[in-house]
Phi, psi and omega in degrees: 000127184283151179288148178296157179299141176275168172304326177293322178298315180297318179300315182293318182299315183289321180297316178294321181295312185288335176299327180278327188274315193265073177280176186300320183290319178296318180296317179301315180296314182294317179298317179298314179297318181295317178297322183283316193253345187070010186213142168204138179279126184230044187301336181269016182292335176224158179287162185298327181298322177292322176300319180296320179293318176299316178303314180299319180292319179299313181297322177294321179293321176297314183302325185266332196226010182295137176233131183281141173232130174221101188202165170249146185244119186298321186286355171242028178073030179067032171286155189273156166231104179237103184184174169254151182226156162244123188288157184302315184299324178291319178296320179298324181281324190240350182266081186298313180290317181302313180292327176294316179293325181299323182270000188289121180297323182296321180291316180293331178295320178295316178300316179298315182294324178278317185278344177084003177204156186287133173276145179234153173302144180301143171288337176260111185297334180284356180251355184299317184226155168201131170254132178233149177225118172256133187214346185251153171308132182092345180298136185197156163252099189299172181310132183192170169240177176247156179283340181243167194286311190245140169229128173257114188251123179260120179274107180274313176218151175206143181283172174299150184304326182296343187250012174091193179088000178288166176261135174238140187224147168229100183282171175057049175238171188229135180266112169252107186294335178279340182206075191294328176052043185299316182295330177292320175298319183293324179286330188267354186221152172293149178250125179258136182244134182239131172256162187219167168234156177306137183098348175290152174222136179226155177252130183237135169273093196280335186281339179237008178245107173293130186207161177203170168256137178296129182304143176293140179263354178201172175303139181182190181226123166237111182237128179225153167249125178255121170251120184255134177235148179263149169272178180299318181290333177297331183294341179254007184267135174273136178275137183228170169108346181047047190233031183273070188295329182292327180279322184218109181296345178256024175305149187306323183277356184263139175241122181290139180222170172278128188307133173077000183244335185078003179280125182295135182284000000 
């Protein structure tokens, strides 16, 4: 029986794979799209075998550790969070492949080449990873920004477009936690909507891209793995807002609600 791949094996596999995929023309296109849109699809960043292994690990972690969240968040103007999560610390302890890929130099090199700056591990360990599952009518990750610059999002499951779960984005915006003014941004800017299939991966500029998932219109599954990376300037930034809802459902900025209704519990 052969030994499982080592971190060095994964680094080599990804480096060889991206050397074939990321030619000069593709890189130019991806960098331009990312700078313009704050979003770019990078589904070919790893081979399909690795995607299957990541999917298996994500599903196992959900089965064992999912925690439901139903709340509104003050620092994003009371937009909703209706979903189940697996917290970062649990993923760090039990997600062997996920943590290996997060530290993979070949993967970070691709993010740097597309994003234009080096990604670093988050200074906040509770933000390195997050698994989310939306499954009920009304489930959504409402309009928000991120505290850190880069998110690499792995689409594990997603419903048909007719049933919601798409990503919507407004790039080149600014998060003021004391006065988010989300509706003003939505009125003043075009909103771009992206649909996906299982196995897609995208890179998102989360700190300046206002984004949300379209609420599910019926029972279904939208499951993602989020790997968050910091830029150099993020390493010197203090986190504010008492709004770390994924880590603590009773965070100061969170208001508990009845799922899908917006009614305070």
